[in-house]
C-alpha positions as CSV (number, residue, x, y, z in Angstrom):
1,M,4.9,-5.0,3.2
2,E,7.4,-2.1,4.8
3,C,5.4,0.6,6.3
4,L,6.6,3.9,8.3
5,R,4.5,4.2,11.4
6,I,4.1,7.4,13.3
7,S,2.7,7.8,16.6
8,A,2.9,10.1,19.5
9,T,3.0,9.6,23.1
10,P,1.0,11.9,25.5
11,D,3.2,14.4,25.8
12,G,3.4,15.2,22.1
13,E,6.8,13.4,21.7
14,S,7.1,11.5,18.0
15,H,7.9,8.3,17.2
16,F,8.5,6.6,13.7
17,D,9.1,3.3,13.5
18,E,9.0,0.4,10.6
19,V,6.8,-1.8,10.7
20,E,6.0,-5.2,8.3
21,L,2.4,-5.1,7.1
22,P,1.1,-8.6,6.2
23,T,-0.4,-9.1,2.6
24,T,-2.2,-11.5,0.8
25,K,-2.2,-11.7,-3.0
26,R,-5.6,-10.4,-4.8
27,S,-6.3,-10.3,-8.1
28,V,-8.3,-7.2,-9.7
29,H,-7.9,-7.9,-13.2
30,P,-8.0,-11.3,-15.4
31,D,-4.9,-10.1,-17.4
32,A,-2.9,-8.3,-14.4
33,V,-0.5,-10.4,-12.0
34,P,-2.2,-10.3,-8.3
35,F,-1.5,-7.3,-6.1
36,D,-0.2,-7.7,-2.1
37,V,-2.8,-6.1,-0.5
38,T,-3.1,-5.7,3.2
39,A,-6.3,-6.0,5.7
40,S,-7.9,-2.6,6.1
41,Y,-6.7,-1.1,9.2
42,R,-8.6,1.4,11.5
43,A,-9.0,4.7,10.9
44,S,-12.0,5.8,8.7
45,S,-10.5,3.1,6.6
46,V,-7.2,2.5,5.2
47,R,-5.5,0.1,3.2
48,F,-2.4,-0.3,1.1
49,T,-1.3,-2.0,-1.7
50,H,1.8,-2.8,-3.9
51,I,1.1,-2.4,-7.6
52,P,3.8,-4.6,-9.8
53,A,5.7,-2.7,-12.4
54,G,3.9,-2.7,-15.6
55,C,0.8,-3.3,-14.0
56,A,-0.8,0.3,-14.4
57,R,-0.8,0.4,-18.2
58,L,-3.6,-3.1,-18.0
59,L,-5.8,-1.0,-15.1
60,G,-6.0,1.9,-17.6
61,I,-3.4,4.2,-15.1
62,R,-1.4,7.1,-17.0
63,S,1.8,8.0,-15.7
64,R,2.5,11.5,-15.6
65,R,5.7,10.7,-15.9
66,R,7.3,9.9,-19.5
67,C,10.1,7.1,-19.9
């Protein structure tokens, strides 16, 4: 999974880098295809996931956008 990393040097200059985050497949519902999920990263706790098209309905997520 590609992610934008934003960091700053001690003098306050901002840096932007694209990084590749390793993922593993994780099944969250028996009727849904597995999701690509990263490890947890230090902060309070952060995790990234990619939810394949069509899975939102299986999870009960309602889209605000009308197709």
